C-alpha positions as a Markdown table, in Angstrom:
| # | Residue | x | y | z |
|---|---|---|---|---|
| 1 | Met | -14.9 | 7.3 | 8.2 |
| 2 | Arg | -13.7 | 8.1 | 4.8 |
| 3 | Met | -13.6 | 11.9 | 4.1 |
| 4 | Leu | -15.1 | 12.7 | 0.7 |
| 5 | Val | -12.6 | 14.7 | -1.4 |
| 6 | Thr | -13.8 | 15.8 | -4.9 |
| 7 | Leu | -11.1 | 16.1 | -7.5 |
| 8 | Leu | -11.9 | 19.0 | -9.8 |
| 9 | Met | -9.9 | 19.7 | -13.0 |
| 10 | Ala | -8.9 | 23.4 | -13.1 |
| 11 | Leu | -7.9 | 23.0 | -16.7 |
| 12 | Ser | -7.3 | 20.1 | -19.0 |
| 13 | Leu | -5.3 | 17.0 | -18.1 |
| 14 | Trp | -1.5 | 17.2 | -18.3 |
| 15 | Ala | 0.9 | 15.6 | -20.6 |
| 16 | Leu | 3.3 | 13.2 | -19.0 |
| 17 | Pro | 7.0 | 14.4 | -18.9 |
| 18 | Ala | 9.8 | 12.5 | -20.5 |
| 19 | Val | 13.3 | 12.5 | -19.0 |
| 20 | Ala | 15.2 | 14.0 | -16.1 |
| 21 | Gln | 17.7 | 16.4 | -17.5 |
| 22 | Ser | 18.2 | 20.1 | -17.8 |
| 23 | Asn | 17.6 | 20.3 | -21.6 |
| 24 | Gly | 14.4 | 18.2 | -21.5 |
| 25 | Pro | 11.2 | 17.7 | -19.5 |
| 26 | Leu | 11.6 | 16.5 | -16.0 |
| 27 | Arg | 11.3 | 12.7 | -15.4 |
| 28 | Ile | 12.6 | 10.1 | -13.0 |
| 29 | Glu | 13.2 | 6.7 | -14.6 |
| 30 | Ile | 12.7 | 4.0 | -11.9 |
| 31 | Thr | 15.3 | 1.3 | -12.3 |
| 32 | Glu | 17.1 | -1.2 | -10.1 |
| 33 | Gly | 20.2 | 0.9 | -10.1 |
| 34 | Val | 21.2 | 3.5 | -7.5 |
| 35 | Ile | 19.3 | 6.6 | -8.1 |
| 36 | Glu | 20.4 | 10.1 | -7.0 |
| 37 | Pro | 17.2 | 11.5 | -5.4 |
| 38 | Leu | 15.7 | 14.4 | -7.4 |
| 39 | Pro | 16.0 | 17.7 | -5.4 |
| 40 | Tyr | 12.7 | 19.5 | -5.1 |
| 41 | Ala | 11.2 | 22.4 | -3.2 |
| 42 | Val | 7.7 | 22.7 | -1.7 |
| 43 | Pro | 7.2 | 26.0 | 0.1 |
| 44 | Asp | 4.3 | 26.4 | 2.4 |
| 45 | Phe | 1.1 | 26.8 | 0.4 |
| 46 | Val | -0.1 | 30.4 | 0.5 |
| 47 | Ser | -3.4 | 31.4 | 2.2 |
| 48 | Asp | -6.0 | 32.9 | -0.1 |
| 49 | Asn | -8.1 | 33.9 | 3.0 |
| 50 | Ser | -7.6 | 33.9 | 6.7 |
| 51 | Ala | -9.6 | 30.8 | 7.2 |
| 52 | Gly | -7.1 | 28.8 | 5.2 |
| 53 | Ala | -4.1 | 30.1 | 7.1 |
| 54 | Asp | -3.7 | 27.0 | 9.3 |
| 55 | Phe | -3.5 | 24.5 | 6.5 |
| 56 | Gly | -0.7 | 25.8 | 4.2 |
| 57 | His | 2.2 | 24.6 | 6.3 |
| 58 | Arg | 0.6 | 21.3 | 7.3 |
| 59 | Ile | -0.3 | 20.4 | 3.7 |
| 60 | Ala | 3.2 | 21.2 | 2.4 |
| 61 | Arg | 4.8 | 19.0 | 5.2 |
| 62 | Val | 2.7 | 16.0 | 4.3 |
| 63 | Ile | 3.6 | 16.4 | 0.6 |
| 64 | Ala | 7.3 | 16.5 | 1.5 |
| 65 | Ser | 7.0 | 13.5 | 3.8 |
| 66 | Asp | 5.3 | 11.5 | 1.0 |
| 67 | Leu | 7.8 | 12.4 | -1.7 |
| 68 | Ser | 11.0 | 12.1 | 0.4 |
| 69 | Gly | 9.8 | 8.9 | 1.9 |
| 70 | Thr | 10.0 | 7.2 | -1.5 |
| 71 | Gly | 13.8 | 7.6 | -1.6 |
| 72 | Leu | 13.4 | 9.1 | -5.1 |
| 73 | Phe | 13.1 | 12.7 | -4.0 |
| 74 | Arg | 15.2 | 15.0 | -1.8 |
| 75 | Glu | 13.6 | 18.1 | -0.3 |
| 76 | Ile | 15.6 | 21.4 | -0.3 |
| 77 | Pro | 14.7 | 22.9 | 3.1 |
| 78 | Gly | 12.9 | 26.2 | 3.4 |
| 79 | Glu | 15.8 | 28.0 | 4.9 |
| 80 | Ala | 17.8 | 27.5 | 1.7 |
| 81 | His | 15.0 | 29.1 | -0.5 |
| 82 | Ile | 15.9 | 32.4 | -2.1 |
| 83 | Ser | 12.5 | 33.2 | -3.6 |
| 84 | Arg | 9.5 | 33.4 | -1.4 |
| 85 | Ile | 6.1 | 32.3 | -2.8 |
| 86 | Thr | 3.6 | 35.0 | -1.6 |
| 87 | Ser | 1.0 | 34.6 | -4.3 |
| 88 | Phe | -0.2 | 31.6 | -6.3 |
| 89 | Glu | -0.6 | 33.7 | -9.4 |
| 90 | Ser | 2.9 | 35.4 | -9.4 |
| 91 | Pro | 5.4 | 34.3 | -12.0 |
| 92 | Val | 8.0 | 31.8 | -10.8 |
| 93 | Gln | 11.5 | 33.2 | -10.5 |
| 94 | Tyr | 13.2 | 30.2 | -12.0 |
| 95 | Ala | 16.8 | 31.6 | -11.6 |
| 96 | Asp | 16.3 | 31.7 | -7.8 |
| 97 | Trp | 15.3 | 28.0 | -7.7 |
| 98 | Lys | 18.1 | 27.0 | -10.2 |
| 99 | Val | 20.8 | 28.5 | -8.0 |
| 100 | Ile | 19.8 | 26.2 | -5.1 |
| 101 | Asn | 19.6 | 23.2 | -7.5 |
| 102 | Ala | 15.9 | 22.6 | -7.2 |
| 103 | Gln | 14.8 | 20.6 | -10.2 |
| 104 | Ala | 11.1 | 20.5 | -9.3 |
| 105 | Leu | 9.0 | 23.1 | -7.6 |
| 106 | Ile | 5.5 | 22.6 | -6.1 |
| 107 | Thr | 3.5 | 25.7 | -5.2 |
| 108 | Gly | 0.0 | 25.9 | -3.9 |
| 109 | Ala | -2.8 | 28.0 | -2.3 |
| 110 | Val | -5.4 | 27.1 | 0.3 |
| 111 | Ser | -8.7 | 28.7 | 1.3 |
| 112 | Val | -12.0 | 27.9 | 3.0 |
| 113 | Asp | -15.0 | 28.7 | 0.9 |
| 114 | Asn | -18.3 | 30.2 | 2.1 |
| 115 | Val | -19.8 | 26.8 | 2.9 |
| 116 | Gly | -16.7 | 25.7 | 5.0 |
| 117 | Lys | -15.1 | 23.5 | 2.3 |
| 118 | Leu | -11.3 | 23.5 | 2.0 |
| 119 | Val | -10.0 | 24.5 | -1.4 |
| 120 | Val | -6.5 | 23.5 | -2.4 |
| 121 | Arg | -4.9 | 24.6 | -5.7 |
| 122 | Phe | -1.4 | 23.5 | -6.8 |
| 123 | Arg | 1.1 | 23.6 | -9.7 |
| 124 | Ile | 4.2 | 21.6 | -10.4 |
| 125 | Tyr | 7.2 | 23.2 | -12.3 |
| 126 | Asp | 10.2 | 21.9 | -14.1 |
| 127 | Val | 12.8 | 24.5 | -12.9 |
| 128 | Phe | 15.5 | 23.8 | -15.4 |
| 129 | Ser | 13.3 | 23.9 | -18.5 |
| 130 | Gly | 11.4 | 26.8 | -17.0 |
| 131 | Gln | 8.0 | 25.2 | -17.7 |
| 132 | Glu | 5.0 | 24.0 | -15.8 |
| 133 | Leu | 4.5 | 20.3 | -15.7 |
| 134 | Gly | 1.0 | 19.9 | -17.0 |
| 135 | Asn | -1.8 | 22.2 | -15.8 |
| 136 | Gly | -2.7 | 23.2 | -12.3 |
| 137 | Leu | -5.4 | 21.3 | -10.4 |
| 138 | Gln | -7.9 | 22.1 | -7.7 |
| 139 | Leu | -9.1 | 19.9 | -4.9 |
| 140 | Val | -12.2 | 20.6 | -2.8 |
| 141 | Gly | -13.0 | 18.7 | 0.4 |
| 142 | Thr | -13.8 | 18.8 | 4.1 |
| 143 | Gln | -11.4 | 20.6 | 6.4 |
| 144 | Glu | -11.0 | 17.3 | 8.3 |
| 145 | Gly | -9.8 | 15.7 | 5.1 |
| 146 | Trp | -6.8 | 18.0 | 4.6 |
| 147 | Arg | -4.3 | 15.1 | 4.9 |
| 148 | Arg | -6.0 | 13.2 | 2.1 |
| 149 | Met | -5.8 | 16.3 | -0.1 |
| 150 | Ala | -2.1 | 16.6 | 0.6 |
| 151 | His | -1.7 | 12.9 | -0.3 |
| 152 | Lys | -3.6 | 13.5 | -3.6 |
| 153 | Val | -1.2 | 16.4 | -4.4 |
| 154 | Ala | 1.8 | 14.2 | -3.7 |
| 155 | Asp | 0.3 | 11.4 | -5.9 |
| 156 | Gln | 0.1 | 13.9 | -8.8 |
| 157 | Val | 3.7 | 15.0 | -8.3 |
| 158 | Tyr | 4.9 | 11.4 | -8.1 |
| 159 | Thr | 2.9 | 10.4 | -11.2 |
| 160 | Arg | 4.0 | 13.4 | -13.4 |
| 161 | Ile | 7.7 | 13.0 | -12.6 |
| 162 | Thr | 8.0 | 9.2 | -12.6 |
| 163 | Gly | 5.2 | 8.2 | -15.0 |
| 164 | Glu | 4.1 | 5.6 | -12.4 |
| 165 | Gly | 0.8 | 5.5 | -10.5 |
| 166 | Gly | 0.8 | 7.0 | -7.1 |
| 167 | Tyr | 0.1 | 5.3 | -3.8 |
| 168 | Phe | -0.1 | 8.0 | -1.1 |
| 169 | Asp | -3.9 | 8.4 | -0.9 |
| 170 | Ser | -4.4 | 4.8 | 0.3 |
| 171 | Arg | -5.0 | 3.0 | 3.6 |
| 172 | Val | -3.7 | -0.1 | 5.3 |
| 173 | Val | -5.7 | -2.5 | 7.4 |
| 174 | Phe | -3.6 | -4.5 | 9.9 |
| 175 | Val | -3.6 | -6.3 | 13.2 |
| 176 | Gly | -2.9 | -4.0 | 16.1 |
| 177 | Glu | -1.0 | -5.8 | 18.9 |
| 178 | Ser | -0.6 | -5.0 | 22.6 |
| 179 | Gly | 0.5 | -6.8 | 25.8 |
| 180 | Pro | 3.3 | -9.3 | 26.5 |
| 181 | Lys | 4.4 | -11.7 | 23.7 |
| 182 | Asp | 2.9 | -14.8 | 25.5 |
| 183 | Lys | -0.5 | -13.1 | 26.0 |
| 184 | Arg | -0.8 | -10.6 | 23.2 |
| 185 | Ala | -4.2 | -8.9 | 22.5 |
| 186 | Lys | -5.0 | -8.4 | 18.8 |
| 187 | Arg | -7.6 | -6.3 | 17.1 |
| 188 | Leu | -8.2 | -5.1 | 13.5 |
| 189 | Ala | -7.1 | -1.6 | 12.8 |
| 190 | Ile | -7.0 | 0.7 | 9.8 |
| 191 | Met | -4.8 | 3.7 | 9.1 |
| 192 | Asp | -3.5 | 6.0 | 6.3 |
| 193 | Tyr | -0.6 | 4.4 | 4.4 |
| 194 | Asp | 1.9 | 6.5 | 6.5 |
| 195 | Gly | 0.5 | 5.4 | 9.9 |
| 196 | Ala | -1.8 | 8.5 | 10.6 |
| 197 | Asn | -5.5 | 8.4 | 11.4 |
| 198 | Val | -5.6 | 5.0 | 13.1 |
| 199 | Ser | -9.0 | 3.6 | 14.0 |
| 200 | Tyr | -10.1 | 0.2 | 15.2 |
| 201 | Leu | -12.6 | -2.1 | 13.5 |
| 202 | Thr | -12.8 | -4.8 | 16.2 |
| 203 | Asp | -12.1 | -5.2 | 19.9 |
| 204 | Ser | -9.4 | -7.5 | 21.4 |
| 205 | Ser | -11.8 | -10.1 | 22.8 |
| 206 | Ser | -10.6 | -12.7 | 20.4 |
| 207 | Ile | -7.6 | -13.4 | 18.1 |
| 208 | Val | -7.9 | -12.0 | 14.6 |
| 209 | Leu | -5.6 | -12.7 | 11.7 |
| 210 | Ala | -4.9 | -11.9 | 8.1 |
| 211 | Pro | -7.2 | -8.9 | 7.2 |
| 212 | Arg | -7.4 | -8.4 | 3.4 |
| 213 | Phe | -8.9 | -5.5 | 1.6 |
| 214 | Ser | -11.5 | -5.8 | -1.2 |
| 215 | Pro | -10.5 | -4.4 | -4.6 |
| 216 | Thr | -12.7 | -1.3 | -3.9 |
| 217 | Gly | -11.4 | -0.8 | -0.4 |
| 218 | Asp | -14.9 | -0.9 | 1.2 |
| 219 | Arg | -14.7 | -4.4 | 2.8 |
| 220 | Val | -12.2 | -6.5 | 4.7 |
| 221 | Leu | -11.9 | -10.2 | 4.9 |
| 222 | Tyr | -10.3 | -11.6 | 8.1 |
| 223 | Thr | -10.0 | -14.7 | 10.2 |
| 224 | Ser | -11.3 | -14.8 | 13.8 |
| 225 | Tyr | -11.0 | -17.3 | 16.6 |
| 226 | Glu | -14.0 | -16.0 | 18.5 |
| 227 | Thr | -15.8 | -19.4 | 18.2 |
| 228 | Gly | -12.7 | -21.3 | 19.2 |
| 229 | Phe | -11.9 | -22.3 | 15.7 |
| 230 | Pro | -10.7 | -20.2 | 12.8 |
| 231 | Arg | -13.5 | -18.7 | 10.8 |
| 232 | Ile | -13.7 | -16.1 | 8.0 |
| 233 | Tyr | -15.6 | -12.9 | 8.3 |
| 234 | Val | -16.3 | -10.1 | 5.9 |
| 235 | Leu | -16.5 | -6.6 | 7.4 |
| 236 | Asp | -17.9 | -3.4 | 6.0 |
| 237 | Val | -15.3 | -0.7 | 6.7 |
| 238 | Ala | -17.7 | 2.2 | 6.8 |
| 239 | Ser | -20.4 | 0.7 | 9.1 |
| 240 | Val | -18.1 | -1.9 | 10.8 |
| 241 | Gly | -20.9 | -4.4 | 10.3 |
| 242 | Arg | -19.8 | -8.0 | 9.6 |
| 243 | Arg | -21.0 | -11.5 | 8.8 |
| 244 | Ala | -19.3 | -14.9 | 8.8 |
| 245 | Leu | -18.8 | -16.8 | 5.6 |
| 246 | Glu | -20.7 | -20.0 | 5.9 |
| 247 | Thr | -18.6 | -23.2 | 5.6 |
| 248 | Gln | -19.3 | -26.8 | 6.5 |
| 249 | Ala | -19.7 | -27.8 | 10.1 |
| 250 | Gly | -16.5 | -29.2 | 11.6 |
| 251 | Thr | -14.2 | -27.4 | 9.3 |
| 252 | Met | -11.7 | -24.5 | 9.9 |
| 253 | Ser | -11.4 | -21.7 | 7.3 |
| 254 | Phe | -8.6 | -19.2 | 7.1 |
| 255 | Ala | -6.2 | -17.2 | 4.8 |
| 256 | Pro | -9.0 | -15.5 | 2.7 |
| 257 | Arg | -8.4 | -13.2 | -0.1 |
| 258 | Phe | -10.7 | -11.4 | -2.5 |
| 259 | Gly | -10.7 | -12.0 | -6.3 |
| 260 | Pro | -10.4 | -8.9 | -8.6 |
| 261 | Asp | -14.1 | -8.8 | -9.1 |
| 262 | Gly | -14.7 | -8.3 | -5.3 |
| 263 | Arg | -17.3 | -11.1 | -5.4 |
| 264 | Met | -15.2 | -14.3 | -5.4 |
| 265 | Val | -13.1 | -15.2 | -2.4 |
| 266 | Val | -10.4 | -17.8 | -2.3 |
| 267 | Tyr | -9.3 | -19.4 | 1.0 |
| 268 | Ser | -8.0 | -22.4 | 2.8 |
| 269 | Leu | -10.3 | -24.9 | 4.5 |
| 270 | Thr | -9.2 | -27.7 | 6.9 |
| 271 | Gln | -11.3 | -30.8 | 7.2 |
| 272 | Asn | -10.3 | -34.1 | 8.8 |
| 273 | Gly | -6.8 | -32.7 | 9.3 |
| 274 | Asn | -6.2 | -31.8 | 5.6 |
| 275 | Ser | -6.0 | -28.3 | 4.2 |
| 276 | Asp | -7.1 | -27.4 | 0.6 |
| 277 | Ile | -7.9 | -24.4 | -1.4 |
| 278 | Phe | -11.5 | -23.4 | -2.0 |
| 279 | Lys | -13.3 | -20.5 | -3.6 |
| 280 | Met | -16.7 | -19.0 | -2.8 |
| 281 | Asp | -19.1 | -16.5 | -4.3 |
| 282 | Ile | -19.8 | -14.4 | -1.2 |
| 283 | Asn | -23.1 | -13.2 | -2.6 |
| 284 | Ser | -24.6 | -16.7 | -3.2 |
| 285 | Gly | -22.5 | -18.7 | -0.8 |
| 286 | Ala | -21.7 | -21.2 | -3.5 |
| 287 | Ser | -18.3 | -22.8 | -3.0 |
| 288 | Ala | -16.0 | -25.0 | -5.1 |
| 289 | Arg | -12.9 | -27.1 | -4.1 |
| 290 | Leu | -9.8 | -26.2 | -6.2 |
| 291 | Thr | -7.2 | -28.6 | -4.8 |
| 292 | Asp | -7.5 | -32.2 | -3.5 |
| 293 | Ala | -4.2 | -33.4 | -2.1 |
| 294 | Pro | -2.9 | -34.9 | 1.2 |
| 295 | Ser | -0.5 | -31.9 | 1.5 |
| 296 | Ile | -1.1 | -28.6 | 3.1 |
| 297 | Glu | -2.4 | -26.0 | 0.6 |
| 298 | Thr | -2.8 | -22.5 | 1.8 |
| 299 | Ala | -2.2 | -18.7 | 1.3 |
| 300 | Pro | -3.9 | -18.4 | -2.1 |
| 301 | Ser | -3.8 | -15.1 | -4.1 |
| 302 | Phe | -5.5 | -14.3 | -7.4 |
| 303 | Ser | -3.7 | -12.8 | -10.4 |
| 304 | Pro | -5.0 | -9.3 | -11.3 |
| 305 | Asp | -7.1 | -10.6 | -14.2 |
| 306 | Gly | -8.6 | -13.4 | -12.0 |
| 307 | Ser | -7.5 | -16.2 | -14.3 |
| 308 | Gln | -4.8 | -17.8 | -12.0 |
| 309 | Ile | -4.1 | -18.4 | -8.4 |
| 310 | Val | -0.7 | -18.6 | -6.7 |
| 311 | Phe | -0.6 | -20.5 | -3.4 |
| 312 | Glu | 1.7 | -22.3 | -0.9 |
| 313 | Ser | 1.9 | -26.1 | -0.7 |
| 314 | Asp | 4.2 | -28.6 | 0.9 |
| 315 | Arg | 3.4 | -31.3 | -1.7 |
| 316 | Ser | 7.1 | -31.5 | -2.6 |
| 317 | Gly | 8.1 | -32.0 | 1.0 |
| 318 | Thr | 8.7 | -28.4 | 2.0 |
| 319 | Pro | 6.5 | -25.3 | 1.5 |
| 320 | Gln | 6.9 | -24.0 | -2.0 |
| 321 | Leu | 4.9 | -21.8 | -4.4 |
| 322 | Tyr | 2.6 | -23.1 | -7.1 |
| 323 | Val | 0.4 | -21.5 | -9.7 |
| 324 | Met | -2.9 | -23.0 | -11.0 |
| 325 | Ser | -5.9 | -22.0 | -13.0 |
| 326 | Ala | -8.5 | -20.0 | -11.0 |
| 327 | Asn | -10.8 | -23.0 | -11.6 |
| 328 | Gly | -8.4 | -25.5 | -10.1 |
| 329 | Gly | -6.6 | -28.3 | -11.9 |
| 330 | Glu | -2.9 | -29.1 | -12.4 |
| 331 | Ala | -0.5 | -26.7 | -10.6 |
| 332 | Arg | 3.0 | -25.8 | -11.7 |
| 333 | Arg | 5.7 | -25.1 | -9.2 |
| 334 | Ile | 7.5 | -21.8 | -9.5 |
| 335 | Ser | 9.9 | -21.6 | -6.5 |
| 336 | Phe | 13.1 | -23.6 | -6.8 |
| 337 | Gly | 15.6 | -21.8 | -4.6 |
| 338 | Gln | 17.0 | -23.2 | -1.4 |
| 339 | Gly | 14.6 | -22.6 | 1.6 |
| 340 | Arg | 10.9 | -22.6 | 2.4 |
| 341 | Tyr | 8.5 | -20.2 | 0.6 |
| 342 | Gly | 5.1 | -18.9 | 1.7 |
| 343 | Thr | 2.5 | -16.1 | 1.8 |
| 344 | Pro | 2.7 | -15.4 | -2.0 |
| 345 | Val | 0.8 | -12.3 | -3.3 |
| 346 | Trp | 0.4 | -11.3 | -6.9 |
| 347 | Ser | 1.4 | -7.7 | -7.8 |
| 348 | Pro | -1.5 | -5.4 | -8.9 |
| 349 | Arg | 0.6 | -4.9 | -12.1 |
| 350 | Gly | 0.6 | -8.6 | -12.8 |
| 351 | Asp | 4.3 | -8.8 | -13.4 |
| 352 | Leu | 5.7 | -10.0 | -10.0 |
| 353 | Ile | 4.8 | -12.3 | -7.1 |
| 354 | Ala | 5.9 | -11.2 | -3.6 |
| 355 | Phe | 6.6 | -13.9 | -1.0 |
| 356 | Thr | 8.1 | -14.8 | 2.4 |
| 357 | Lys | 11.2 | -17.0 | 2.3 |
| 358 | Gln | 13.0 | -18.8 | 5.2 |
| 359 | Ser | 16.5 | -19.9 | 4.5 |
| 360 | Lys | 19.6 | -20.5 | 6.7 |
| 361 | Gly | 17.9 | -19.3 | 9.8 |
| 362 | Arg | 16.8 | -15.9 | 8.3 |
| 363 | Phe | 13.5 | -14.7 | 6.9 |
| 364 | His | 13.2 | -12.6 | 3.8 |
| 365 | Ile | 10.7 | -10.7 | 1.7 |
| 366 | Gly | 11.3 | -11.3 | -1.9 |
| 367 | Val | 9.8 | -11.0 | -5.4 |
| 368 | Met | 10.0 | -13.2 | -8.5 |
| 369 | Arg | 8.5 | -13.2 | -12.0 |
| 370 | Thr | 5.2 | -15.1 | -12.3 |
| 371 | Asp | 7.1 | -18.0 | -13.9 |
| 372 | Gly | 9.5 | -18.1 | -10.9 |
| 373 | Ser | 12.4 | -16.5 | -12.7 |
| 374 | Glu | 14.5 | -13.5 | -11.5 |
| 375 | Glu | 14.0 | -14.2 | -7.8 |
| 376 | Arg | 15.2 | -11.2 | -5.8 |
| 377 | Leu | 15.4 | -11.0 | -2.0 |
| 378 | Leu | 14.6 | -7.5 | -0.7 |
| 379 | Thr | 15.0 | -7.9 | 3.1 |
| 380 | Ala | 16.6 | -10.2 | 5.7 |
| 381 | Ser | 16.0 | -10.4 | 9.5 |
| 382 | Phe | 15.1 | -12.6 | 12.4 |
| 383 | Leu | 11.4 | -12.6 | 11.1 |
| 384 | Asp | 10.0 | -10.9 | 8.1 |
| 385 | Glu | 6.7 | -12.1 | 6.7 |
| 386 | Gly | 3.4 | -11.4 | 5.1 |
| 387 | Pro | 4.0 | -9.0 | 2.1 |
| 388 | Thr | 1.3 | -6.7 | 0.7 |
| 389 | Trp | 1.5 | -4.5 | -2.4 |
| 390 | Ala | 1.0 | -0.8 | -2.7 |
| 391 | Pro | -1.6 | 0.1 | -5.3 |
| 392 | Asn | 1.1 | 0.9 | -8.0 |
| 393 | Gly | 2.9 | -2.4 | -7.5 |
| 394 | Arg | 6.2 | -0.6 | -6.7 |
| 395 | Val | 6.3 | -0.8 | -2.9 |
| 396 | Ile | 5.8 | -3.7 | -0.5 |
| 397 | Met | 4.7 | -3.5 | 3.2 |
| 398 | Phe | 5.3 | -6.4 | 5.6 |
| 399 | Thr | 5.6 | -7.5 | 9.2 |
| 400 | Arg | 9.0 | -7.6 | 11.0 |
| 401 | Glu | 9.2 | -9.1 | 14.4 |
| 402 | Thr | 12.2 | -8.7 | 16.8 |
| 403 | Gln | 13.8 | -11.5 | 18.7 |
| 404 | Gly | 13.4 | -12.5 | 22.3 |
| 405 | Ala | 10.7 | -12.5 | 25.0 |
| 406 | Gln | 10.2 | -8.7 | 24.6 |
| 407 | Gly | 10.1 | -9.0 | 20.8 |
| 408 | Gln | 7.5 | -6.9 | 19.1 |
| 409 | Ala | 5.9 | -6.9 | 15.6 |
| 410 | Ser | 6.2 | -3.8 | 13.5 |
| 411 | Leu | 5.3 | -2.8 | 9.9 |
| 412 | Tyr | 8.0 | -2.0 | 7.4 |
| 413 | Ser | 8.0 | -1.0 | 3.7 |
| 414 | Val | 10.5 | -1.6 | 1.0 |
| 415 | Asp | 10.5 | -0.8 | -2.7 |
| 416 | Ile | 11.0 | -3.5 | -5.3 |
| 417 | Thr | 14.6 | -2.6 | -5.8 |
| 418 | Gly | 15.3 | -3.3 | -2.1 |
| 419 | Arg | 16.8 | 0.2 | -1.7 |
| 420 | Asn | 14.3 | 2.0 | 0.5 |
| 421 | Leu | 13.6 | 0.0 | 3.6 |
| 422 | Lys | 11.9 | 1.9 | 6.4 |
| 423 | Gln | 9.6 | 1.4 | 9.4 |
| 424 | Val | 6.0 | 2.5 | 9.3 |
| 425 | Gln | 5.3 | 4.4 | 12.4 |
| 426 | Thr | 2.4 | 3.0 | 14.5 |
| 427 | Thr | 1.3 | 3.7 | 18.0 |
| 428 | Thr | 1.2 | 0.0 | 19.0 |
| 429 | Gly | 2.7 | -3.3 | 17.8 |
| 430 | Ala | 1.4 | -4.1 | 14.3 |
| 431 | Ser | 1.3 | -7.1 | 12.0 |
| 432 | Asp | -0.5 | -8.6 | 9.0 |
| 433 | Pro | -0.8 | -5.5 | 6.8 |
| 434 | Ser | -3.1 | -5.3 | 3.7 |
| 435 | Trp | -2.8 | -2.3 | 1.4 |
| 436 | Ser | -5.9 | -0.7 | 0.0 |
| 437 | Pro | -6.4 | 0.5 | -3.6 |
| 438 | Leu | -6.2 | 4.3 | -4.1 |
| 439 | Gln | -9.2 | 5.9 | -2.5 |
| 440 | Asn | -11.9 | 7.6 | -4.6 |
């Protein structure tokens, strides 16, 4: 269950920094070029009382893992520190941090209040300008929610230094896989973005596919074969209650995705051997057909403003990407490179579309502009598929499967420059990820 964490402003909101250099405020500009990671230090948070003593080290380690995992930051290890932070209120000895080349410094304090709540305070400093970046903040939450509080601190550091939205305090729903490749058990699972705190939303009694978060992160759409045919269900994450979306008898429904209002759902429906795109108001059950062609139309995804839908179609002879109005009508093709394109997903920023591409025996995760221009392939392997966007539109998570009878599906992430490819650690095989929005 979601741990409630209340964000309290200790002072007023901060002003965003400007540029990363010693004679100006600290700032990382995210570009497609090679970036030298910004060196930073995050000493263990000090304990304001004995009850908070167990949390200072753990919180600092999660913050460091978040920041360093982006590829934009490089931690200076504790053994290299000259200054020791023993009090949250003590002045920062900037010279001691400059000599070890720390450009950013994160300090914090933890305590447990008289009702058992965990209190975390933190500050961020630009070492070379000798200034605090904005004002300190305070978080108050449950002791069990300490990791979420650490992610929230890391999000603030990331935002203040890059000017971009954070993505650490988010979750991922995915298909957990176990057993041999020819008889694999699958169930819906949910975890923190970094693989921690895994819990299961369904059992493995039937095949489940393609879970997709709602815009508010409280519901999940997915496809289940429990009746013998693919059917779409909507599941409440907190209660794990679910219901099927009603479709016509004799049809198969799959590949669902929420619209930005959380009320409209777009999906594929197969009837008499033909697949088309439909949309449905999940409150009223009213549905409308958006495509009507003899080709296979599938994998629809709304634009962030809800006005357009990108989808996969083989109407040109091979699977390609098309964009149409959210009300249907004529579609325009946007993929023109060599190969087969599928599983398109619109970025939450609205500027890019991520996709899977198969070309010359290899699979790729790629991005392109919404008009199909500036196509860029970010990965290549035996099988990469199913991209999903981080809340800030700067990182993509996807499924990678290894070759052979013992091959296993795993989750990987990569940033939109293609620089920072890494595996997401899960306890079992994993596929079909869907990234949530930032949690409240």
